C-alpha positions, 0 to 999 in steps of 0.5 A: 639017798635019804632026802632032807626034811623040807623047810616047810615040814619044819615049819609045820612041825614048829607050828604044831609044837607051838600050838601044843605048847600054848595048850599046855601053857594055858593048862599050867596057868590055870592050875597055878592060878587055882593053887595061888587062890587056894593058898590065899584062902588058907592064909585068910581062913587061918588068920580069922580063927573062924568058929565051927559054927561060922565055918559050917555057915560059910561052907553051906552058903558057898555050896549054895552059891556054887550050885547056883553058879553051875546051873547059871553056867549051863543056861549060859552055854545054851543061850551062848549056843543060840546066840552063836547060831544067830550071829552066823546067820547075821554074818551071812546076811552082812556078807551078802550085803542084804538091804536090811537085816531081818527083824526076827534075827535082830530081835533074837540077837537082842533077846540073847544079849538080854538073857546073858545080862539077866543071868549075870544079874541073877548071880550078882544079886544072890552073891550080894545077899549071901555076902551080907548073911556071911558078914552078919556072922562075923565079929567086928575084929574079923571084919577089920582083918578082912578089910586090912587083908591083902592077898599073898602067897607067903604068910608073914611071921607072927600070930596073924598069919593071914597075908599082908595086912597093910604091912609096913614092917619091911620099909620100917626095918630098912629105915632102921638099918639106914639110921644105924649105919655109921656115917662113912658106911652110909655114904658109900652104901646109900646109892647101892641101897637105893638102886636095889630098892628101885630095882625091886620096884621096877619088877613090881611096876614094869610100866614105869619109865626110866625117868620115873625110876630115876625120880623115884631114886632121887626121892628115896635118897632124900628120904634116907638122908632125912631119916638119918637127921631125925631124933629117936623120938621124931623117928618113932613118931613118924616112921609109919608115915615115912614107910607109907611114903616109901611104899607109894613112892612111884604109884601115880593116880591111875596106878594106885591100888584100889581100895577093896571093901570087905563085901568084895573080899568076902565074896571073892575069898570066903564065898569062892568055890575053892573054899569048900574043900578048905573048910571041909578039911578043917571041920573034919580035923575038928571032928577027929580031935578028942574032946 
C-alpha cells in the first residue's frame, strides 16, 4: 500500500518552491527595471534631437564612467570581503563577552568603513565633473527640456515624444469635457466622474486614507462646479492653474514630488551605462544613411 506524502514533505516542497519563486521574481524585477530604464532613456534621447557630435561625446563619457564604476566595484568587493571577515571576528568577541574588543580589530573595521566611503566619493566626484562637461555641450533648449523631463514609459503624442514634460493636457481635457456637458447630464454624471478620478489617485497614491480621498473628492467636485461657472475668457486664462490644482489635489507636504535639477537628470539618464547601446545604435544608423 502506497504511503501518502507527509505534511512535512509538503511543507519542505512549498519552502523550496517559495525560495525558487523568490529568485525568479527578483530576476524578473531586475529585467523589468532595466527595460523601463532603457525605454525612459530612448524617450529622452529621441526628444533632445542630439547632434552626432553630442552623441559621440556623451557616449565616450558614459563609457569612461562605466569603466571607472566597474573598477571601483571590484575594489569595493575586495574591501567588503575584508570587512566581512573582520565583522565575523568581532561577532565572536562580542558573543564571548570579551572585556574589550581588540584595538587592532576596531581600527580595521573603521578603516574598511572609511575605504567604502572613499570609493563612493571618488565615483561621485567623477560623475559630477562629467555631468558638467556634458551640460556644457548641450544647448539652452536641450537643458530646458531636461529640466522639464519626467520619466515615463509611453511617450505622449506630438513632436516632443520624450516623456511627461510637466503635462497638463490630461486635466485640461477633462475640464473642457466637464464644461461642454449639458447641465442635466453634468448633474447626473459629476459624482461618477469624481469617483473615477479619485480611484485613479488612490492607485497612484496608495498611502492615502479614506478620509483624505473623501476630502479630495469634495475638492474635485467644487473645482468642477467652479469651472462650469467661468466665462470662456476666464477659463482660457485660468485653465493651467486649475489643472495644477487638480494634479496636486491630494499631495501633502511630505509626499510632494521633489524637484530634480538638470544635473541629477543628466547623471541619471544621459550618463547611465544603459545609454551606451542606445547611442551606439543611433550612431550606427546615422553612418548607414546615404549622404
